[in-house]
C-alpha positions in Angstrom: -21.4 -1.3 -40.9 -23.9 -1.6 -43.7 -23.2 -2.4 -47.3 -25.0 -0.6 -50.1 -26.2 -3.1 -52.7 -27.7 -1.7 -55.9 -29.9 -3.7 -58.3 -30.6 -2.5 -61.8 -32.3 -4.0 -64.8 -30.4 -2.7 -67.9 -30.2 -3.2 -71.6 -26.9 -4.0 -73.4 -26.6 -0.3 -74.2 -27.0 0.7 -70.6 -30.6 1.9 -70.8 -32.4 1.3 -67.5 -35.3 3.8 -67.8 -38.8 2.4 -67.4 -37.9 -1.3 -67.2 -41.3 -2.4 -68.4 -39.5 -3.5 -71.6 -38.0 -6.4 -69.5 -41.4 -8.1 -69.2 -41.1 -9.8 -72.6 -38.1 -11.8 -71.3 -40.0 -13.2 -68.3 -38.7 -13.5 -64.8 -36.4 -16.6 -64.6 -36.8 -18.4 -61.2 -33.0 -18.2 -60.7 -33.3 -14.4 -61.0 -35.8 -14.5 -58.1 -33.3 -16.5 -56.1 -30.5 -14.0 -56.8 -32.7 -11.0 -55.8 -34.0 -12.9 -52.8 -30.4 -13.5 -51.6 -29.8 -9.7 -51.9 -33.0 -8.7 -50.1 -32.7 -11.5 -47.6 -29.6 -9.9 -46.1 -30.9 -6.3 -46.4 -32.2 -4.5 -43.3 -32.9 -1.1 -45.0 -34.0 0.2 -48.4 -32.6 3.4 -50.0 -34.7 4.9 -52.8 -35.0 8.1 -54.8 -38.3 9.9 -54.4 -39.6 9.0 -57.9 -38.9 5.3 -57.5 -40.4 5.3 -54.0 -43.6 6.9 -55.4 -43.7 4.3 -58.2 -43.0 1.4 -55.8 -45.4 2.4 -53.1 -48.7 1.7 -54.9 -47.3 -1.4 -56.6 -46.0 -3.0 -53.4 -48.2 -1.7 -50.6 -51.2 -3.7 -51.9 -49.3 -7.0 -52.3 -49.2 -9.6 -49.6 -46.7 -12.5 -49.1 -49.3 -14.8 -50.9 -49.2 -12.5 -53.9 -45.4 -12.1 -53.9 -42.8 -13.5 -51.5 -41.0 -10.2 -51.7 -43.9 -8.1 -50.4 -43.0 -8.3 -46.7 -39.5 -7.1 -47.4 -40.7 -4.1 -49.4 -43.6 -3.2 -47.2 -42.1 -3.8 -43.7 -38.4 -2.8 -44.2 -37.5 0.8 -43.3 -37.2 2.9 -46.4 -34.8 6.0 -46.6 -36.1 8.2 -49.4 -33.6 10.6 -50.9 -35.5 13.7 -52.0 -35.5 17.5 -52.1 -39.2 17.4 -51.0 -41.5 15.0 -49.2 -42.9 12.2 -51.4 -46.5 12.5 -52.6 -47.4 9.1 -51.0 -46.8 7.3 -47.7 -45.6 3.8 -47.5 -44.6 1.7 -44.5 -41.8 2.9 -42.3 -39.9 5.6 -44.1 -37.6 8.6 -43.5 -37.0 11.4 -46.1 -33.6 12.8 -46.4 -31.7 15.1 -48.7 -28.8 13.7 -50.7 -25.6 14.2 -48.7 -22.6 11.8 -49.1 -21.8 12.2 -45.3 -25.4 11.4 -44.4 -25.3 8.3 -46.5 -22.0 7.3 -44.9 -23.6 7.7 -41.5 -26.5 5.6 -42.6 -24.1 2.9 -43.7 -22.2 3.1 -40.4 -25.5 2.8 -38.4 -26.9 0.0 -40.4 -26.2 -3.7 -39.8 -26.7 -5.7 -43.0 -27.3 -4.5 -46.5 -29.0 -1.4 -47.7 -30.9 -2.3 -50.8 -31.3 0.1 -53.7 -33.4 -0.5 -56.8 -34.0 1.8 -59.8 -33.4 5.3 -58.5 -31.2 6.4 -61.3 -30.3 9.9 -60.1 -29.5 8.5 -56.7 -27.5 5.6 -58.0 -25.4 7.9 -60.2 -24.7 10.1 -57.2 -23.8 7.1 -55.0 -21.4 5.7 -57.7 -19.8 9.2 -58.2 -19.2 9.4 -54.4 -17.9 5.8 -54.3 -20.6 4.7 -51.9 -21.8 1.6 -53.8 -20.4 -1.6 -52.4 -22.2 -4.1 -54.6 -23.6 -3.2 -58.1 -25.9 -6.0 -59.4 -26.6 -5.4 -63.0 -29.2 -7.7 -64.7 -28.3 -7.2 -68.4 -31.0 -8.0 -70.9 -30.1 -9.1 -74.4 -31.4 -6.0 -76.2 -30.1 -2.6 -77.2 -32.9 -0.1 -76.5 -31.3 2.8 -78.5 -33.0 5.5 -76.5 -33.7 6.2 -72.9 -31.8 7.1 -69.7 -28.5 5.2 -69.3 -27.0 4.2 -66.0 -23.7 5.8 -67.0 -24.6 9.0 -68.8 -22.4 10.8 -71.3 -19.7 12.9 -69.6 -19.6 10.8 -66.3 -16.2 10.4 -64.8 -14.7 7.0 -65.4 -15.9 4.4 -62.9 -13.7 1.4 -62.4 -15.3 -1.8 -61.1 -14.2 -5.3 -60.2 -16.3 -8.3 -61.3 -17.2 -10.4 -58.2 -19.6 -12.9 -59.6 -21.9 -13.6 -62.6 -24.8 -15.8 -63.6 -26.4 -16.6 -66.9 -30.2 -17.3 -66.9 -32.2 -19.3 -69.4 -34.1 -16.2 -70.5 -30.8 -14.7 -71.9 -30.3 -12.2 -69.0 -26.9 -12.0 -67.5 -26.3 -11.0 -63.8 -23.1 -9.2 -63.2 -22.1 -8.4 -59.6 -19.5 -5.7 -59.4 -17.7 -4.0 -56.5 -15.3 -1.2 -56.3 -12.0 -1.8 -58.2 
């Protein structure tokens, strides 16, 4: 049975929209090790349509020489949750509507981890339906003030249990949560 592992870059106030603001903090090599450990055990990728459409041009042109993560992103089967077909094609992929039972079937049919990155609408739905097994938050030392937040106003309370944490030299804190 698969494990859904979500990875998000967020600010102290929960903003995760357009993570280009993270660039000024650099990418600590230990962060790469943490993400590599997550993707290294992942056998599938689950993305929302918008994230898939943003990732496709960014990753499809990269090679292993450009970025050691390129083979994972380009060669791993991607399940795209969307109400319509994506505007781009990228590697092996399947488009599916969001249905908690379909996600549970995907988990049951997948050996290893199912990696999720970005995909805010999808992640919120997965959290609400208690389908996230590992929530990896990379918290940046900044409050953005505006932007979409991972936990929007009015969301039902979500209880989580801290499993592990790391502190990086660039001030980013990695928090690994599971269901409480």
